[in-house]
N, CA, C and O atoms as a Tinker XYZ file with bonds, in Angstrom:
   508  protein
     1  N    -18.915000  -13.876000  -35.547000    73     2
     2  CA   -17.533000  -13.821000  -35.116000    64     1     3
     3  C    -17.469000  -13.935000  -33.597000    63     2     4     5
     4  O    -18.270000  -13.322000  -32.892000    81     3
     5  N    -16.526000  -14.711000  -33.097000    73     3     6
     6  CA   -16.332000  -14.877000  -31.657000    64     5     7
     7  C    -15.488000  -13.737000  -31.114000    63     6     8     9
     8  O    -14.620000  -13.217000  -31.815000    81     7
     9  N    -15.736000  -13.347000  -29.878000    73     7    10
    10  CA   -14.967000  -12.278000  -29.248000    64     9    11
    11  C    -14.147000  -12.817000  -28.088000    63    10    12    13
    12  O    -14.632000  -13.637000  -27.309000    81    11
    13  N    -12.911000  -12.361000  -27.972000    73    11    14
    14  CA   -12.045000  -12.760000  -26.871000    64    13    15
    15  C    -12.584000  -12.154000  -25.581000    63    14    16    17
    16  O    -12.727000  -10.936000  -25.471000    81    15
    17  N    -12.884000  -13.014000  -24.601000    73    15    18
    18  CA   -13.374000  -12.492000  -23.330000    64    17    19
    19  C    -12.681000  -13.109000  -22.124000    63    18    20    21
    20  O    -13.037000  -12.817000  -20.982000    81    19
    21  N    -11.680000  -13.972000  -22.378000    73    19    22
    22  CA   -10.966000  -14.587000  -21.264000    64    21    23
    23  C     -9.568000  -15.014000  -21.707000    63    22    24    25
    24  O     -9.338000  -15.341000  -22.871000    81    23
    25  N     -8.649000  -15.003000  -20.755000    73    23    26
    26  CA    -7.282000  -15.471000  -20.959000    64    25    27
    27  C     -7.036000  -16.513000  -19.885000    63    26    28    29
    28  O     -7.267000  -16.258000  -18.703000    81    27
    29  N     -6.570000  -17.679000  -20.288000    73    27    30
    30  CA    -6.317000  -18.768000  -19.350000    64    29    31
    31  C     -4.837000  -19.067000  -19.226000    63    30    32    33
    32  O     -4.103000  -19.051000  -20.214000    81    31
    33  N     -4.401000  -19.344000  -17.991000    73    31    34
    34  CA    -3.010000  -19.689000  -17.723000    64    33    35
    35  C     -2.989000  -20.954000  -16.872000    63    34    36    37
    36  O     -3.684000  -21.036000  -15.860000    81    35
    37  N     -2.192000  -21.941000  -17.283000    73    35    38
    38  CA    -1.973000  -23.136000  -16.472000    64    37    39
    39  C     -0.912000  -22.785000  -15.429000    63    38    40    41
    40  O      0.148000  -22.258000  -15.765000    81    39
    41  N     -1.206000  -23.080000  -14.168000    73    39    42
    42  CA    -0.299000  -22.694000  -13.081000    64    41    43
    43  C      0.145000  -23.900000  -12.273000    63    42    44    45
    44  O     -0.602000  -24.863000  -12.100000    81    43
    45  N      1.380000  -23.827000  -11.781000    73    43    46
    46  CA     1.929000  -24.899000  -10.957000    64    45    47
    47  C      1.434000  -24.793000   -9.514000    63    46    48    49
    48  O      1.169000  -25.811000   -8.874000    81    47
    49  N      1.306000  -23.561000   -8.995000    73    47    50
    50  CA     0.908000  -23.332000   -7.609000    64    49    51
    51  C     -0.192000  -22.269000   -7.610000    63    50    52    53
    52  O      0.087000  -21.074000   -7.710000    81    51
    53  N     -1.423000  -22.711000   -7.499000    73    51    54
    54  CA    -2.573000  -21.822000   -7.604000    64    53    55
    55  C     -2.546000  -20.723000   -6.540000    63    54    56    57
    56  O     -2.809000  -19.560000   -6.846000    81    55
    57  N     -2.235000  -21.078000   -5.314000    73    55    58
    58  CA    -2.190000  -20.096000   -4.237000    64    57    59
    59  C     -1.155000  -19.025000   -4.465000    63    58    60    61
    60  O     -1.409000  -17.847000   -4.215000    81    59
    61  N      0.010000  -19.419000   -4.937000    73    59    62
    62  CA     1.090000  -18.459000   -5.205000    64    61    63
    63  C      0.700000  -17.530000   -6.355000    63    62    64    65
    64  O      0.969000  -16.330000   -6.299000    81    63
    65  N      0.070000  -18.073000   -7.388000    73    63    66
    66  CA    -0.382000  -17.239000   -8.506000    64    65    67
    67  C     -1.455000  -16.256000   -8.056000    63    66    68    69
    68  O     -1.454000  -15.098000   -8.473000    81    67
    69  N     -2.369000  -16.716000   -7.205000    73    67    70
    70  CA    -3.405000  -15.827000   -6.686000    64    69    71
    71  C     -2.786000  -14.706000   -5.857000    63    70    72    73
    72  O     -3.226000  -13.558000   -5.926000    81    71
    73  N     -1.759000  -15.046000   -5.070000    73    71    74
    74  CA    -1.080000  -14.028000   -4.273000    64    73    75
    75  C     -0.429000  -12.990000   -5.184000    63    74    76    77
    76  O     -0.583000  -11.789000   -4.963000    81    75
    77  N      0.295000  -13.442000   -6.204000    73    75    78
    78  CA     0.974000  -12.541000   -7.133000    64    77    79
    79  C     -0.025000  -11.588000   -7.787000    63    78    80    81
    80  O      0.155000  -10.371000   -7.733000    81    79
    81  N     -1.066000  -12.127000   -8.397000    73    79    82
    82  CA    -2.022000  -11.285000   -9.116000    64    81    83
    83  C     -2.899000  -10.476000   -8.163000    63    82    84    85
    84  O     -3.409000   -9.420000   -8.536000    81    83
    85  N     -3.077000  -10.965000   -6.937000    73    83    86
    86  CA    -3.773000  -10.175000   -5.925000    64    85    87
    87  C     -3.003000   -8.898000   -5.593000    63    86    88    89
    88  O     -3.604000   -7.852000   -5.348000    81    87
    89  N     -1.668000   -8.987000   -5.586000    73    87    90
    90  CA    -0.843000   -7.805000   -5.361000    64    89    91
    91  C     -1.001000   -6.791000   -6.487000    63    90    92    93
    92  O     -0.760000   -5.600000   -6.288000    81    91
    93  N     -1.404000   -7.254000   -7.665000    73    91    94
    94  CA    -1.641000   -6.365000   -8.798000    64    93    95
    95  C     -3.074000   -5.834000   -8.813000    63    94    96    97
    96  O     -3.453000   -5.090000   -9.718000    81    95
    97  N     -3.870000   -6.217000   -7.812000    73    95    98
    98  CA    -5.211000   -5.674000   -7.674000    64    97    99
    99  C     -6.341000   -6.567000   -8.146000    63    98   100   101
   100  O     -7.499000   -6.150000   -8.118000    81    99
   101  N     -6.037000   -7.794000   -8.583000    73    99   102
   102  CA    -7.112000   -8.681000   -9.037000    64   101   103
   103  C     -7.785000   -9.350000   -7.847000    63   102   104   105
   104  O     -7.135000   -9.688000   -6.858000    81   103
   105  N     -9.090000   -9.534000   -7.958000    73   103   106
   106  CA    -9.863000  -10.224000   -6.922000    64   105   107
   107  C    -10.458000  -11.475000   -7.532000    63   106   108   109
   108  O    -11.046000  -11.436000   -8.613000    81   107
   109  N    -10.301000  -12.584000   -6.832000    73   107   110
   110  CA   -10.764000  -13.875000   -7.340000    64   109   111
   111  C    -12.058000  -14.265000   -6.651000    63   110   112   113
   112  O    -12.210000  -14.106000   -5.439000    81   111
   113  N    -12.995000  -14.784000   -7.450000    73   111   114
   114  CA   -14.318000  -15.090000   -6.922000    64   113   115
   115  C    -14.541000  -16.572000   -6.653000    63   114   116   117
   116  O    -15.455000  -16.935000   -5.912000    81   115
   117  N    -13.731000  -17.419000   -7.237000    73   115   118
   118  CA   -13.971000  -18.857000   -7.118000    64   117   119
   119  C    -13.132000  -19.491000   -6.017000    63   118   120   121
   120  O    -12.137000  -18.918000   -5.572000    81   119
   121  N    -13.543000  -20.680000   -5.584000    73   119   122
   122  CA   -12.853000  -21.441000   -4.555000    64   121   123
   123  C    -11.633000  -22.129000   -5.169000    63   122   124   125
   124  O    -11.779000  -22.968000   -6.057000    81   123
   125  N    -10.414000  -21.777000   -4.695000    73   123   126
   126  CA    -9.220000  -22.384000   -5.280000    64   125   127
   127  C     -9.127000  -23.888000   -5.049000    63   126   128   129
   128  O     -8.331000  -24.557000   -5.709000    81   127
   129  N     -9.915000  -24.437000   -4.133000    73   127   130
   130  CA    -9.886000  -25.878000   -3.892000    64   129   131
   131  C    -10.337000  -26.654000   -5.121000    63   130   132   133
   132  O    -10.036000  -27.842000   -5.242000    81   131
   133  N    -11.047000  -26.011000   -6.027000    73   131   134
   134  CA   -11.532000  -26.670000   -7.235000    64   133   135
   135  C    -10.484000  -26.733000   -8.338000    63   134   136   137
   136  O    -10.709000  -27.372000   -9.365000    81   135
   137  N     -9.322000  -26.069000   -8.138000    73   135   138
   138  CA    -8.281000  -26.080000   -9.150000    64   137   139
   139  C     -8.472000  -25.062000  -10.255000    63   138   140   141
   140  O     -7.729000  -25.070000  -11.236000    81   139
   141  N     -9.458000  -24.183000  -10.112000    73   139   142
   142  CA    -9.728000  -23.143000  -11.104000    64   141   143
   143  C    -10.199000  -21.894000  -10.376000    63   142   144   145
   144  O    -11.070000  -21.954000   -9.509000    81   143
   145  N     -9.605000  -20.753000  -10.746000    73   143   146
   146  CA   -10.083000  -19.458000  -10.248000    64   145   147
   147  C    -10.067000  -18.477000  -11.407000    63   146   148   149
   148  O     -9.375000  -18.676000  -12.405000    81   147
   149  N    -10.837000  -17.425000  -11.256000    73   147   150
   150  CA   -10.815000  -16.382000  -12.270000    64   149   151
   151  C    -11.123000  -15.037000  -11.637000    63   150   152   153
   152  O    -11.799000  -14.943000  -10.613000    81   151
   153  N    -10.606000  -14.001000  -12.280000    73   151   154
   154  CA   -10.864000  -12.622000  -11.877000    64   153   155
   155  C    -11.415000  -11.897000  -13.095000    63   154   156   157
   156  O    -10.919000  -12.063000  -14.210000    81   155
   157  N    -12.440000  -11.097000  -12.870000    73   155   158
   158  CA   -13.030000  -10.322000  -13.962000    64   157   159
   159  C    -12.535000   -8.885000  -13.879000    63   158   160   161
   160  O    -12.654000   -8.226000  -12.847000    81   159
   161  N    -11.977000   -8.417000  -14.994000    73   159   162
   162  CA   -11.471000   -7.055000  -15.075000    64   161   163
   163  C    -12.636000   -6.086000  -15.263000    63   162   164   165
   164  O    -13.739000   -6.497000  -15.622000    81   163
   165  N    -12.386000   -4.792000  -15.019000    73   163   166
   166  CA   -13.449000   -3.801000  -15.209000    64   165   167
   167  C    -14.058000   -3.811000  -16.616000    63   166   168   169
   168  O    -15.224000   -3.456000  -16.788000    81   167
   169  N    -13.269000   -4.218000  -17.626000    73   167   170
   170  CA   -13.799000   -4.249000  -18.994000    64   169   171
   171  C    -14.532000   -5.550000  -19.308000    63   170   172   173
   172  O    -14.992000   -5.746000  -20.433000    81   171
   173  N    -14.644000   -6.447000  -18.313000    73   171   174
   174  CA   -15.360000   -7.699000  -18.492000    64   173   175
   175  C    -14.503000   -8.883000  -18.878000    63   174   176   177
   176  O    -14.974000  -10.018000  -18.812000    81   175
   177  N    -13.261000   -8.663000  -19.279000    73   175   178
   178  CA   -12.363000   -9.763000  -19.621000    64   177   179
   179  C    -11.994000  -10.527000  -18.354000    63   178   180   181
   180  O    -11.742000   -9.938000  -17.303000    81   179
   181  N    -11.969000  -11.841000  -18.478000    73   179   182
   182  CA   -11.623000  -12.688000  -17.335000    64   181   183
   183  C    -10.204000  -13.221000  -17.486000    63   182   184   185
   184  O     -9.795000  -13.620000  -18.577000    81   183
   185  N     -9.454000  -13.226000  -16.378000    73   183   186
   186  CA    -8.158000  -13.887000  -16.315000    64   185   187
   187  C     -8.373000  -15.138000  -15.490000    63   186   188   189
   188  O     -8.763000  -15.068000  -14.324000    81   187
   189  N     -8.115000  -16.298000  -16.110000    73   187   190
   190  CA    -8.429000  -17.576000  -15.482000    64   189   191
   191  C     -7.155000  -18.369000  -15.228000    63   190   192   193
   192  O     -6.240000  -18.373000  -16.051000    81   191
   193  N     -7.107000  -19.037000  -14.085000    73   191   194
   194  CA    -5.994000  -19.919000  -13.750000    64   193   195
   195  C     -6.533000  -21.319000  -13.506000    63   194   196   197
   196  O     -7.522000  -21.504000  -12.797000    81   195
   197  N     -5.871000  -22.299000  -14.102000    73   195   198
   198  CA    -6.181000  -23.704000  -13.869000    64   197   199
   199  C     -4.912000  -24.411000  -13.432000    63   198   200   201
   200  O     -3.834000  -24.153000  -13.968000    81   199
   201  N     -5.041000  -25.303000  -12.456000    73   199   202
   202  CA    -3.875000  -26.068000  -12.041000    64   201   203
   203  C     -3.478000  -27.035000  -13.152000    63   202   204   205
   204  O     -4.274000  -27.356000  -14.035000    81   203
   205  N     -2.242000  -27.486000  -13.087000    73   203   206
   206  CA    -1.762000  -28.448000  -14.070000    64   205   207
   207  C     -2.597000  -29.726000  -14.029000    63   206   208   209
   208  O     -2.829000  -30.345000  -15.067000    81   207
   209  N     -3.048000  -30.124000  -12.843000    73   207   210
   210  CA    -3.896000  -31.319000  -12.732000    64   209   211
   211  C     -5.216000  -31.138000  -13.467000    63   210   212   213
   212  O     -5.703000  -32.074000  -14.101000    81   211
   213  N     -5.800000  -29.949000  -13.392000    73   211   214
   214  CA    -7.043000  -29.689000  -14.120000    64   213   215
   215  C     -6.798000  -29.810000  -15.622000    63   214   216   217
   216  O     -7.596000  -30.416000  -16.337000    81   215
   217  N     -5.700000  -29.236000  -16.097000    73   215   218
   218  CA    -5.379000  -29.329000  -17.523000    64   217   219
   219  C     -5.226000  -30.791000  -17.939000    63   218   220   221
   220  O     -5.733000  -31.205000  -18.981000    81   219
   221  N     -4.524000  -31.566000  -17.115000    73   219   222
   222  CA    -4.323000  -32.987000  -17.435000    64   221   223
   223  C     -5.612000  -33.796000  -17.367000    63   222   224   225
   224  O     -5.683000  -34.890000  -17.928000    81   223
   225  N     -6.632000  -33.275000  -16.689000    73   223   226
   226  CA    -7.899000  -34.015000  -16.607000    64   225   227
   227  C     -8.571000  -34.111000  -17.971000    63   226   228   229
   228  O     -9.336000  -35.043000  -18.218000    81   227
   229  N     -8.296000  -33.162000  -18.856000    73   227   230
   230  CA    -8.880000  -33.253000  -20.198000    64   229   231
   231  C     -7.825000  -33.367000  -21.299000    63   230   232   233
   232  O     -8.164000  -33.651000  -22.448000    81   231
   233  N     -6.550000  -33.147000  -20.962000    73   231   234
   234  CA    -5.431000  -33.378000  -21.882000    64   233   235
   235  C     -4.388000  -34.221000  -21.142000    63   234   236   237
   236  O     -3.384000  -33.684000  -20.674000    81   235
   237  N     -4.612000  -35.522000  -21.034000    73   235   238
   238  CA    -3.771000  -36.376000  -20.190000    64   237   239
   239  C     -2.280000  -36.338000  -20.513000    63   238   240   241
   240  O     -1.464000  -36.579000  -19.624000    81   239
   241  N     -1.904000  -36.050000  -21.734000    73   239   242
   242  CA    -0.492000  -36.041000  -22.119000    64   241   243
   243  C      0.139000  -34.652000  -22.044000    63   242   244   245
   244  O      1.280000  -34.469000  -22.468000    81   243
   245  N     -0.597000  -33.665000  -21.504000    73   243   246
   246  CA    -0.093000  -32.305000  -21.420000    64   245   247
   247  C      1.115000  -32.241000  -20.493000    63   246   248   249
   248  O      1.120000  -32.852000  -19.424000    81   247
   249  N      2.143000  -31.494000  -20.911000    73   247   250
   250  CA     3.297000  -31.223000  -20.060000    64   249   251
   251  C      3.633000  -29.741000  -20.150000    63   250   252   253
   252  O      3.380000  -29.090000  -21.163000    81   251
   253  N      4.200000  -29.230000  -19.082000    73   251   254
   254  CA     4.582000  -27.815000  -19.027000    64   253   255
   255  C      5.764000  -27.574000  -19.952000    63   254   256   257
   256  O      6.729000  -28.339000  -19.966000    81   255
   257  N      5.673000  -26.508000  -20.718000    73   255   258
   258  CA     6.770000  -26.020000  -21.538000    64   257   259
   259  C      6.914000  -24.538000  -21.239000    63   258   260   261
   260  O      6.002000  -23.756000  -21.502000    81   259
   261  N      8.049000  -24.156000  -20.693000    73   259   262
   262  CA     8.263000  -22.746000  -20.395000    64   261   263
   263  C      8.651000  -22.012000  -21.668000    63   262   264   265
   264  O      9.382000  -22.536000  -22.508000    81   263
   265  N      8.159000  -20.819000  -21.790000    73   263   266
   266  CA     8.474000  -20.015000  -22.964000    64   265   267
   267  C      8.109000  -18.573000  -22.716000    63   266   268   269
   268  O      7.617000  -18.212000  -21.646000    81   267
   269  N      8.355000  -17.756000  -23.715000    73   267   270
   270  CA     8.083000  -16.337000  -23.555000    64   269   271
   271  C      7.042000  -15.862000  -24.564000    63   270   272   273
   272  O      7.113000  -14.732000  -25.049000    81   271
   273  N      6.085000  -16.717000  -24.877000    73   271   274
   274  CA     5.091000  -16.402000  -25.895000    64   273   275
   275  C      3.987000  -15.485000  -25.392000    63   274   276   277
   276  O      3.330000  -14.830000  -26.201000    81   275
   277  N      3.764000  -15.415000  -24.103000    73   275   278
   278  CA     2.635000  -14.667000  -23.563000    64   277   279
   279  C      3.140000  -13.635000  -22.568000    63   278   280   281
   280  O      4.038000  -13.916000  -21.774000    81   279
   281  N      2.566000  -12.446000  -22.610000    73   279   282
   282  CA     2.783000  -11.480000  -21.548000    64   281   283
   283  C      1.457000  -10.772000  -21.281000    63   282   284   285
   284  O      0.607000  -10.661000  -22.164000    81   283
   285  N      1.299000  -10.308000  -20.075000    73   283   286
   286  CA     0.104000   -9.579000  -19.674000    64   285   287
   287  C      0.524000   -8.161000  -19.318000    63   286   288   289
   288  O      1.608000   -7.958000  -18.771000    81   287
   289  N     -0.312000   -7.185000  -19.619000    73   287   290
   290  CA     0.022000   -5.794000  -19.346000    64   289   291
   291  C     -1.035000   -5.181000  -18.431000    63   290   292   293
   292  O     -2.235000   -5.294000  -18.683000    81   291
   293  N     -0.573000   -4.536000  -17.373000    73   291   294
   294  CA    -1.444000   -3.870000  -16.412000    64   293   295
   295  C     -1.166000   -2.376000  -16.454000    63   294   296   297
   296  O     -0.046000   -1.939000  -16.189000    81   295
   297  N     -2.189000   -1.594000  -16.787000    73   295   298
   298  CA    -2.056000   -0.147000  -16.805000    64   297   299
   299  C     -2.199000    0.388000  -15.391000    63   298   300   301
   300  O     -3.177000    0.099000  -14.703000    81   299
   301  N     -1.224000    1.164000  -14.968000    73   299   302
   302  CA    -1.256000    1.799000  -13.651000    64   301   303
   303  C     -1.756000    3.231000  -13.829000    63   302   304   305
   304  O     -1.675000    3.777000  -14.929000    81   303
   305  N     -2.256000    3.829000  -12.794000    73   303   306
   306  CA    -2.866000    5.144000  -12.904000    64   305   307
   307  C     -1.903000    6.283000  -13.162000    63   306   308   309
   308  O     -2.304000    7.341000  -13.648000    81   307
   309  N     -0.632000    6.077000  -12.839000    73   307   310
   310  CA     0.348000    7.154000  -12.977000    64   309   311
   311  C      1.741000    6.538000  -13.035000    63   310   312   313
   312  O      1.910000    5.360000  -12.718000    81   311
   313  N      2.746000    7.325000  -13.438000    73   311   314
   314  CA     4.117000    6.816000  -13.400000    64   313   315
   315  C      4.519000    6.363000  -11.989000    63   314   316   317
   316  O      5.182000    5.338000  -11.832000    81   315
   317  N      4.122000    7.124000  -10.974000    73   315   318
   318  CA     4.431000    6.734000   -9.597000    64   317   319
   319  C      3.735000    5.419000   -9.247000    63   318   320   321
   320  O      4.260000    4.628000   -8.463000    81   319
   321  N      2.561000    5.185000   -9.824000    73   319   322
   322  CA     1.846000    3.935000   -9.597000    64   321   323
   323  C      2.615000    2.732000  -10.115000    63   322   324   325
   324  O      2.561000    1.659000   -9.513000    81   323
   325  N      3.332000    2.895000  -11.226000    73   323   326
   326  CA     4.181000    1.811000  -11.743000    64   325   327
   327  C      5.247000    1.471000  -10.709000    63   326   328   329
   328  O      5.461000    0.304000  -10.382000    81   327
   329  N      5.910000    2.502000  -10.199000    73   327   330
   330  CA     6.970000    2.291000   -9.213000    64   329   331
   331  C      6.428000    1.612000   -7.956000    63   330   332   333
   332  O      7.046000    0.684000   -7.434000    81   331
   333  N      5.279000    2.071000   -7.474000    73   331   334
   334  CA     4.683000    1.513000   -6.260000    64   333   335
   335  C      4.265000    0.065000   -6.449000    63   334   336   337
   336  O      4.517000   -0.769000   -5.578000    81   335
   337  N      3.631000   -0.247000   -7.570000    73   335   338
   338  CA     3.189000   -1.612000   -7.839000    64   337   339
   339  C      4.390000   -2.546000   -7.948000    63   338   340   341
   340  O      4.397000   -3.628000   -7.361000    81   339
   341  N      5.396000   -2.128000   -8.696000    73   339   342
   342  CA     6.603000   -2.936000   -8.867000    64   341   343
   343  C      7.234000   -3.226000   -7.502000    63   342   344   345
   344  O      7.553000   -4.374000   -7.193000    81   343
   345  N      7.411000   -2.180000   -6.688000    73   343   346
   346  CA     8.034000   -2.336000   -5.375000    64   345   347
   347  C      7.228000   -3.274000   -4.486000    63   346   348   349
   348  O      7.809000   -4.100000   -3.783000    81   347
   349  N      5.906000   -3.166000   -4.502000    73   347   350
   350  CA     5.052000   -4.015000   -3.660000    64   349   351
   351  C      5.189000   -5.483000   -4.047000    63   350   352   353
   352  O      5.310000   -6.347000   -3.178000    81   351
   353  N      5.171000   -5.765000   -5.343000    73   351   354
   354  CA     5.240000   -7.145000   -5.805000    64   353   355
   355  C      6.618000   -7.749000   -5.520000    63   354   356   357
   356  O      6.711000   -8.889000   -5.064000    81   355
   357  N      7.678000   -6.999000   -5.783000    73   355   358
   358  CA     9.036000   -7.492000   -5.535000    64   357   359
   359  C      9.265000   -7.682000   -4.030000    63   358   360   361
   360  O      9.899000   -8.656000   -3.623000    81   359
   361  N      8.759000   -6.768000   -3.207000    73   359   362
   362  CA     8.905000   -6.889000   -1.755000    64   361   363
   363  C      8.206000   -8.136000   -1.222000    63   362   364   365
   364  O      8.584000   -8.658000   -0.173000    81   363
   365  N      7.193000   -8.615000   -1.935000    73   363   366
   366  CA     6.476000   -9.827000   -1.523000    64   365   367
   367  C      7.210000  -11.098000   -1.970000    63   366   368   369
   368  O      6.719000  -12.205000   -1.749000    81   367
   369  N      8.387000  -10.941000   -2.600000    73   367   370
   370  CA     9.198000  -12.093000   -2.957000    64   369   371
   371  C      9.051000  -12.590000   -4.379000    63   370   372   373
   372  O      9.534000  -13.675000   -4.704000    81   371
   373  N      8.396000  -11.821000   -5.235000    73   371   374
   374  CA     8.232000  -12.227000   -6.630000    64   373   375
   375  C      9.328000  -11.607000   -7.492000    63   374   376   377
   376  O     10.004000  -10.667000   -7.074000    81   375
   377  N      9.495000  -12.143000   -8.696000    73   375   378
   378  CA    10.571000  -11.716000   -9.579000    64   377   379
   379  C     10.325000  -10.328000  -10.169000    63   378   380   381
   380  O      9.270000  -10.053000  -10.739000    81   379
   381  N     11.316000   -9.475000  -10.019000    73   379   382
   382  CA    11.338000   -8.200000  -10.713000    64   381   383
   383  C     12.289000   -8.345000  -11.891000    63   382   384   385
   384  O     13.508000   -8.326000  -11.720000    81   383
   385  N     11.734000   -8.489000  -13.073000    73   383   386
   386  CA    12.576000   -8.733000  -14.250000    64   385   387
   387  C     13.336000   -7.477000  -14.688000    63   386   388   389
   388  O     14.516000   -7.552000  -15.031000    81   387
   389  N     12.659000   -6.325000  -14.675000    73   387   390
   390  CA    13.309000   -5.060000  -15.050000    64   389   391
   391  C     12.649000   -3.945000  -14.250000    63   390   392   393
   392  O     11.432000   -3.761000  -14.294000    81   391
   393  N     13.470000   -3.214000  -13.527000    73   391   394
   394  CA    12.964000   -2.120000  -12.696000    64   393   395
   395  C     12.316000   -1.043000  -13.557000    63   394   396   397
   396  O     12.610000   -0.930000  -14.747000    81   395
   397  N     11.428000   -0.246000  -12.948000    73   395   398
   398  CA    10.752000    0.814000  -13.704000    64   397   399
   399  C     11.739000    1.764000  -14.381000    63   398   400   401
   400  O     12.782000    2.113000  -13.827000    81   399
   401  N     11.367000    2.174000  -15.616000    73   399   402
   402  CA    12.160000    3.127000  -16.373000    64   401   403
   403  C     11.228000    3.952000  -17.251000    63   402   404   405
   404  O     10.089000    3.566000  -17.515000    81   403
   405  N     11.736000    5.087000  -17.692000    73   403   406
   406  CA    10.984000    5.939000  -18.609000    64   405   407
   407  C     11.318000    5.492000  -20.027000    63   406   408   409
   408  O     12.400000    5.784000  -20.536000    81   407
   409  N     10.393000    4.788000  -20.660000    73   407   410
   410  CA    10.610000    4.216000  -21.987000    64   409   411
   411  C     10.528000    5.284000  -23.065000    63   410   412   413
   412  O      9.810000    6.274000  -22.924000    81   411
   413  N     11.262000    5.073000  -24.126000    73   411   414
   414  CA    11.302000    6.055000  -25.219000    64   413   415
   415  C      9.945000    6.243000  -25.886000    63   414   416   417
   416  O      9.737000    7.243000  -26.573000    81   415
   417  N      9.013000    5.301000  -25.702000    73   415   418
   418  CA     7.696000    5.423000  -26.333000    64   417   419
   419  C      6.706000    6.205000  -25.474000    63   418   420   421
   420  O      5.514000    6.248000  -25.779000    81   419
   421  N      7.199000    6.824000  -24.397000    73   419   422
   422  CA     6.359000    7.738000  -23.632000    64   421   423
   423  C      5.613000    7.130000  -22.458000    63   422   424   425
   424  O      4.593000    7.666000  -22.025000    81   423
   425  N      6.110000    6.017000  -21.939000    73   423   426
   426  CA     5.469000    5.386000  -20.790000    64   425   427
   427  C      6.503000    5.074000  -19.709000    63   426   428   429
   428  O      7.673000    4.820000  -19.996000    81   427
   429  N      6.039000    5.102000  -18.465000    73   427   430
   430  CA     6.806000    4.535000  -17.359000    64   429   431
   431  C      6.523000    3.051000  -17.440000    63   430   432   433
   432  O      5.362000    2.648000  -17.504000    81   431
   433  N      7.560000    2.229000  -17.438000    73   431   434
   434  CA     7.398000    0.810000  -17.732000    64   433   435
   435  C      8.215000   -0.019000  -16.761000    63   434   436   437
   436  O      9.270000    0.423000  -16.307000    81   435
   437  N      7.744000   -1.219000  -16.434000    73   435   438
   438  CA     8.482000   -2.173000  -15.604000    64   437   439
   439  C      8.037000   -3.575000  -15.991000    63   438   440   441
   440  O      6.947000   -3.766000  -16.529000    81   439
   441  N      8.887000   -4.548000  -15.713000    73   439   442
   442  CA     8.576000   -5.938000  -16.039000    64   441   443
   443  C      8.721000   -6.809000  -14.805000    63   442   444   445
   444  O      9.709000   -6.725000  -14.075000    81   443
   445  N      7.717000   -7.648000  -14.586000    73   443   446
   446  CA     7.710000   -8.633000  -13.507000    64   445   447
   447  C      7.621000  -10.028000  -14.118000    63   446   448   449
   448  O      7.269000  -10.181000  -15.288000    81   447
   449  N      7.941000  -11.036000  -13.322000    73   447   450
   450  CA     7.717000  -12.416000  -13.729000    64   449   451
   451  C      6.787000  -13.072000  -12.736000    63   450   452   453
   452  O      7.047000  -13.036000  -11.533000    81   451
   453  N      5.699000  -13.678000  -13.214000    73   451   454
   454  CA     4.782000  -14.339000  -12.285000    64   453   455
   455  C      5.365000  -15.697000  -11.879000    63   454   456   457
   456  O      6.397000  -16.094000  -12.421000    81   455
   457  N      4.736000  -16.424000  -10.941000    73   455   458
   458  CA     5.307000  -17.678000  -10.457000    64   457   459
   459  C      5.509000  -18.753000  -11.530000    63   458   460   461
   460  O      6.272000  -19.694000  -11.313000    81   459
   461  N      4.845000  -18.631000  -12.673000    73   459   462
   462  CA     4.973000  -19.628000  -13.731000    64   461   463
   463  C      5.754000  -19.108000  -14.933000    63   462   464   465
   464  O      5.716000  -19.718000  -16.002000    81   463
   465  N      6.458000  -17.994000  -14.776000    73   463   466
   466  CA     7.288000  -17.478000  -15.853000    64   465   467
   467  C      6.573000  -16.609000  -16.869000    63   466   468   469
   468  O      7.150000  -16.283000  -17.906000    81   467
   469  N      5.327000  -16.224000  -16.600000    73   467   470
   470  CA     4.613000  -15.326000  -17.494000    64   469   471
   471  C      5.111000  -13.905000  -17.228000    63   470   472   473
   472  O      5.141000  -13.464000  -16.079000    81   471
   473  N      5.501000  -13.192000  -18.278000    73   471   474
   474  CA     5.957000  -11.817000  -18.135000    64   473   475
   475  C      4.742000  -10.918000  -17.913000    63   474   476   477
   476  O      3.730000  -11.024000  -18.605000    81   475
   477  N      4.873000  -10.035000  -16.929000    73   475   478
   478  CA     3.816000   -9.081000  -16.607000    64   477   479
   479  C      4.404000   -7.682000  -16.746000    63   478   480   481
   480  O      5.382000   -7.335000  -16.083000    81   479
   481  N      3.793000   -6.890000  -17.614000    73   479   482
   482  CA     4.221000   -5.525000  -17.886000    64   481   483
   483  C      3.377000   -4.565000  -17.066000    63   482   484   485
   484  O      2.156000   -4.706000  -16.999000    81   483
   485  N      4.020000   -3.598000  -16.446000    73   483   486
   486  CA     3.339000   -2.506000  -15.757000    64   485   487
   487  C      3.649000   -1.236000  -16.535000    63   486   488   489
   488  O      4.790000   -1.031000  -16.949000    81   487
   489  N      2.645000   -0.372000  -16.744000    73   487   490
   490  CA     2.909000    0.839000  -17.506000    64   489   491
   491  C      1.935000    1.947000  -17.156000    63   490   492   493
   492  O      0.838000    1.711000  -16.650000    81   491
   493  N      2.376000    3.171000  -17.445000    73   491   494
   494  CA     1.532000    4.364000  -17.324000    64   493   495
   495  C      2.115000    5.428000  -18.239000    63   494   496   497
   496  O      3.326000    5.483000  -18.454000    81   495
   497  N      1.246000    6.268000  -18.774000    73   495   498
   498  CA     1.695000    7.385000  -19.618000    64   497   499
   499  C      2.562000    8.338000  -18.804000    63   498   500   501
   500  O      2.288000    8.606000  -17.634000    81   499
   501  N      3.609000    8.841000  -19.444000    73   499   502
   502  CA     4.463000    9.831000  -18.786000    64   501   503
   503  C      3.846000   11.221000  -18.807000    63   502   504   505
   504  O      4.102000   12.017000  -17.904000    81   503
   505  N      3.052000   11.526000  -19.798000    73   503   506
   506  CA     2.492000   12.877000  -19.888000    64   505   507
   507  C      1.060000   12.926000  -19.433000    63   506   508
   508  O      0.443000   13.991000  -19.447000    81   507
């Protein structure tokens, strides 16, 4: 059986995406000039970004379709951490989809939008 160890996102502006996810604490190891970067999470999962040109290099007829099929979730260390992360990202000019709130399921929660329309969830346990 194969195991999921990476998530890939096609991006319109690699530098802007790196800036957004860098504000969330990700560090990228590859040279963005190559059209591909990735960050490895503490659990070993990789988040990978490829430019649209890279995608078209092996799928020539590929076109961008915006949708809401994918979201990424980042666990913050505390409820205050959700508020701080949200404020930092929004202050840098990125979309704040929904300000932090205390969700009925017991988490401090907030929603951001990355430069390519991917929903990013921030959360931490309330208790």
